[in-house]
N, C-alpha and C positions, 0 to 999 in steps of 0.2 A: 745863410744857415743851412746845415746839411739835412737832408731828408734821411732820417735814421734808418738803417737796415735795408736800404734799397740799393742793390748792387748798381754800380755805374761804370761807364767806359769813358776813358780820356781819349779824345782824338786830338792829336797834335800835328802841326806842320813842323818840319825840320829842315834846317840848312846846315851850316857848318859848326853850329854851337849846340852840342848835345846837352849841356847843362840846362838849357831853356826848358827842356822836357822834365828833367828831374827836379828843378826848382818848383815848376808848376804842380808836379805830382805830390812833392813834399807838402806844399801849401794846402792842397786838397785834403790829404790824409790828415794834416793837422787840424783841419775844420771838421773832421769826423766823417768825411765821405768815403763810402765803401767802394773804392775804385778796384775792380777786379781784373781789368785788363786795359792795356794802352795800345792804341793803334796810331802808328806814326806814318804820316804821308810825306814823301820826300822824293827828290829827283835822283834815283839811285844810279843813273848813268854818269853822274858827276863824281869823280874820285873823292873830293873833299866831303861832299854829302854822304857818300858811302862810308868813308872813314868815320864820320860823326855817328852814323847809325851803329857801326860795329862798337864804337866807344860806348854808346848807350846799352847795347846788348850785355855788356859786363855787369851792369847793375841789376839784371834780371836773371841771374844765374839760377837754374833749377826752377824756372817759372816762380821765382819769389823775389820780392822787392821789399827791403827794409824789414825783413822778418815775417812778411805776410805773403799769401798766395797772390800773385799778380802776374798775368801773362803779357808779353810784348810781342806785337806783330807789326812788321814793316809792309808798307803798301806804296808801290811806286807807279805812277802813270806811264803807259806805254803807247808808242805809235807802232801798231802791228806788234811785232815780236821785240821791238827795240825799246830799252828802257830810256826814258827822257833824261837828258843832262840839262835841258833848259826848257823854259816855257815862254817863248816869245812869238813864235810863228802861230797863225790861227789854228792850225791842226794840233799843235802842241797845247795850246790853251784849251781846246775842245777836249782833248784827252784828260787834261787836269779837271775840267768841269765834269766830265763823265765819271771819273774816279770818285770825286767827292759825293756826287749825287747818288751813285750806286751804293757807296759805302754807308752813308747816312740813312738811306732808304732801307738797306738790310738790317742795320743795327736797330732802327726804330721799329721795324716789323718783328724783331726779336724781343721787343719790349724793354730794350735798354734805355736807362736814363743817361744822357750825354753831357759831357763837358768838352767844349771845343776850344782849344787853345790856338791863337792865331799869331803867336810871337815869333816863330822860327821860319826860316827859308825866304825864298823869293816872295815879293809882295803879292804876286798874282795868285800864289797858293792861298793866302789869307783871304784875298777878295773873292776868289772863287768858292772857298769854304763858307764864307759869310752868306753868299747867295744860296748855296745849298741849305744852309741853316734856316733861311727864310721859308723854304718849303717844308722841311722835314722836322725840325725842332719844334717842341712845344714850350709853353710857359714854365714847365717844370725843368727844362733843360737850361744850361748856361753856356755863355761864350765868354772867354777870358783873354786877357793880355796880362803878361807878367812884367812887373816893373823891377828892374835891377839897378841899383845905384851905380853910377858911372865908374867909380873906382873898383867895385866888385866885378863889374862887367869886364874890365881890363884883366883883373887877376884871373878870372875864370875862363878867359878866351880859350877856345878849342878843347874845353873839357878839363882844364887844369884843375878846376874846383867843380865837383859834381853836385855838392849839397851846400847850400848857403849856411854860413855860421848863424847862430842865434843873435837876434838883434841887428841883423845886416841890413835891414830896411827893404829887403825883398818883399813884395806883396802882390796879390792878385788884384787886377783892376777889372770890374765888370764891363763888358762891351755891350752897350745897348743894341738891341736888334728887335725887330717885329716879326713873330712867327706868322707870316701872312696866311699860309695855308690852314694853320690851326684856327684862325679867326675867320677865314673865308675859304671853306673847303672847295668852293667852285674854281678857285685859282690853281689847285693842285695839278690837274692835267696840263696846265700851261706852263708852270714854273719849272717843270723838269724838262723842258724842251731846250734844245740848242739855241743860241741867240738868233740864228737864221729862222728856225722854226718859230720861235717866240714872236719875232717880228711879223711872221706870216699869220699867225693864229690869233695874237692878242689884239691887234689893231684892225678892226673891221672897217671896211669901206662904208660909206653912208648908205650905199645901196644895200649891202648886206645887213646893215643895222635895221634898215627900214623892213626888210623882208623877215628878219628875226622878230621884230616887234609885231608884225601881222600874225605870225604864227603863235607868238606868246599870248596875244589877246584872244586868239580863238581857242586856246587850250582851257579845259576845265581845271578846277584846283587840284584834282587828283592827278591829272595829266602833267601839270606843272611840277607836282612833287616828284613824279617819275622822271621827267626831264632833268631836274636838279641832281637826282641821284646818278643817272647815267652820265651826266656831265662830270660828276666827281669821280668817274671811273669804276663805279660799282658794276659788277656782273648782274645778269638778270636774276639769279638766285639771291644774291646780296640785296639787290633793291627790293625784290619782293619780300624778303624777311624783314627789312627795315620799315616797310609800309604795312606789314601784317596782311598781305595778300598773296594769292597763288601766283605762280610763274605764269600760268595761263592768263590770268587777268592782267598782270604786268605786260605780257606780250600784246594783248589787245591795246593797252594805252600806248605802248611803244609804237605799234603799227600805226595807230592813228597819228601820232606825232610825225612819222616818217611820211604819211600821206600828205599832211599839211605842208611839209617841207617840200615834197615833190611838186605840189601845186604852186607854191611860191617861186620855186626856182626852175619852172618847167621850160622857161624861155632860155635857159643857159645850158647849152649843149655840153659845157665842160664840167658841169656839176652832177654828181651822183649822190643823192642825199641818202647815204647810209649812216650807220651809228657813229663812225669815226668823223664824218663831215659834221653831224649834229654836235658832237662833243666840241670840235674846234670852233664852229660858229658861235654856239650857245655858251660856250665857256667864256669867251670874250664878252658876249652880250649880257650874261648874267653877272659877270664880274662888275661891269659898269653899272647894271641895274642895282646891285646891292649897295653901291657907293652912294646912291641918290638918297 
């Protein structure tokens, strides 16, 4: 069911079949969704994908689509200054990951309701986009796959048909996903990391887990509240406002947390218990604690 009068953005992956995007957009508009912009993520270094995007651009002449205002924007992952033509090597996959995470982060910060279409392009695009959705999307957002009957798929190949005929059997399929960060905000600073950083930060050694537990047990209820907000990535001012306390009071609690951490890890010459250290260690610790 559409959320009436709420502007939304369609984020779609694209390969060589531009009609996948228009089929999806047509279905959303038919449901009453107020889609005002479409952001297409594709590997622009590949000539076939670049041609598909240019074919799609013809449907958005004058920033209009099907008689209504709708802006199209293309976004392609890069390795340095080079547009990617493939996403197979680790550095290419990381560029794709970074593209989706930064895009969804920016759109949600702007207050956009999102539709994420995973039907076009390389499978790694869809998998990476879904990982980003788990961090940035909320229960109000949607993830979609477009079903196209095989006969129409062949007829429409390469953009030969850009809009499905009535009663064609084309329809949207809801893709189940869990917006983990919306339900467990403590996961947010971890889910946005690269796979290497995630492995480093999410899985605590038993020794670090024991030290975190000692600090946690020594904290007052208010200090625990402060720690949770800092782990979520809030600034000092944001955390103070959320707790209805002054920044000075918040700093007092924060300094007490750091002192306890310093005491717990004093035998580790490689550890400097600053706020970033606390966020990494206790992000993993609190995520596990909240699951209990």
